[in-house]
N, C-alpha and C positions, 0 to 999 in steps of 0.2 A: 820625949820620944826617939831614938836611937832609929835610924833609917839602914838599912843595908840592902843594895838591891844585889839579882842572883840571875843569870841566864842561863836555860836550861832548855831541854825539852818536853813540848806537850805532857809524854806518856811520865815524864821521869818528873815535873813537877806531880801531877795527877797521882802517883806511886809516894812522891814524898809527904802528900798528903794523908794517903791510906796507913803511911808509918810513922805518924807523927813524929817527921821532921822538920816541919812547915805549917803555917799556922792558914794561912792562903794565897790563893794561886785562882790564877786568871789562864785559863786555856782555851785551845781548839780543841773540838771534840772532846771524848769521853762525856757526854752527856748519859750513859748510861750508868757510871759510878755514884754509888749512893750518894757522896760527899758535893756532888751536883748539883747548882742552878744555875738553871738555862737565863742567858740577861739578853742575847743579842742571836744575831746572823749574819753570816758574810757572807755576799754573793759570790760562788767560783765563777773565774773564767779563761776562756784559755790568751796565753799570749805569747807572742812570738813580733820575731823581726817583720814590719812589712812587705823585705825582698824577699819572704822565706818562701820557698815553692812548695808545697805539699808532693809527696814521694806520690807514684803512679805504678800499681801495681808491686811496691814492695810497704815492711811493717812500719808504719809512722812513728817517726823519732823523738821520743821524750827525755827532756830536761830534766832531770827532779831532785830533790833532796834525798834522804838516809829509807830506808822502808817502814820505820815507824810514821814518816810525815802524813799528815792527815787529806793534805791535799793531791800528795802521790796516790796515796789509796784510792780517793774517789775516781781522780781522773781512772786510772786502770778500771775501777770496776766499773766504769760506766762506759770504757771502749768494749771489756769483754761482753756487756749485757748488750751492746750492738753491732757484736762480731767484729769487730775494728783491729785488727791486725796491727800489733805495736811494739816497739824495744826499746829500752832504756839505752839511748845517745850519749848521755852524759848524766853522772852523779855526784851529788856535791855533797859537801856535811855542812858548809857555809851559803846565804842565800846569796852573798858577794861572788860566790864563786858559779850557782845559777844562773848569774844574769851574766857572767862573762862571757858561760855556754850559750845562752838565751841569742846576746850580742854578737858570738862567736857564728850563726846560723845554724849550730850543732840540730837543732831540734827546737819543740816549741815545751809550754806547760803550762800549769791549771795554779790559778793563786785567787788571791783576792787582789780586784786591782786596786785598793787604797797604795799609796803613795807607788806608784809604778814609775821606773825610773822615764825619762825622756828617751822617744825616737821608738817607744813599743806601739806596741796593738794589739790591743783586747777585746774580746767577746766573746759571747755565751754559744754561741758555736761558729767557731771561726773553721774554714776548711770543711763545711761539712759534721763536725765531730759535732756529739753529742752536747746538748746541755748536761752543764754539770751541778746545777742546784743550788745550795747552800750549805752553809755548814755551820752548827750552830758554838755559841762563843758563851762557855760555863765558870760560875766565880764555885770555884772547891774551895770548902773549911774542914779544919781537923776535928775530930769527934771532942778532940782534949783543948782546944781554941776559945777558952773564955774569956770574958772580959770588958769591959767600957772600950779599951784603944782598938780591940779587934771590931767590937761591933762599928766601931764609928769608921776604923779605916774599909771595913768590909762596904759598909755604906757609901763613900768616896767612889770605892773603884767602881761599883754599881753604876752610880751617877755619871760617872765619866765615861764608861764603855756604852752605856747607853747613848751617850748625847754622840761620843764618837760613831759608833755605827748608824745612828742618822744623817751621823752628815754625807754627804756627795764624796764620792771619792776621790781625789787628788793624784795627780801624777805625774807632779815637774819635780818632786822632793826623791829623792832616792835616800831613803831610811829605811831601819829596818824597825816594824813594829815593835812593841813588848806589853808582853806582860807579866802579870805584876804577881810577887810574894810577900806575906807579912811573917815574920819569923821571931817569936815575943821570944830573950832572952832568960835564962835563969834568974838575973839580978832586977826583973820585971821590968825591962826596957825594951823597946820593939823596935825591931829591925825590919826598915821596907826589901823586902827584893823584883829584878825588874828579871822580867824575860821576855826574849825577842817570839817572833811567832814564828821560826822554826820549829819544826813539829820533829 
């Protein structure tokens, strides 16, 4: 079995499944797609520097990833529902850039508390902001992705995800989390692809 790793946004991975470019994908959100199997949930929290001061009489500054980011969309949806004004104070294509903006005090963000960098605080309702709830973690499989190898890899990924999602969040390490994809090449060998949680 040959393994290949691939990093891409959640939407691109889910689209890749539907277009037959990849065989298995683990993504955040996209539970409404026909290919999705829900394997767990991620609690979403607000994250900021401990020294961050909530603005008075001004829109709340957000630091976010791109427009397709599931965390960004959830944060904006909850803020709008609660009638809280906000502005995009920092936008980054990468998780490292997002953390840099947070450490720079440009705003707060919404993500999972898993692997939260040291020096940041997190909470379900920081600064009186609304609770963000959870986002589903889904396993997607292509319509024509069949075979013993794919069956086994899908089972392994599902088991590993359920174990990881049931563990308490750890905040000491600054590591990107990985989503995964499997691709079976035309010669029958299997390629394993991995994807960061950056939506």
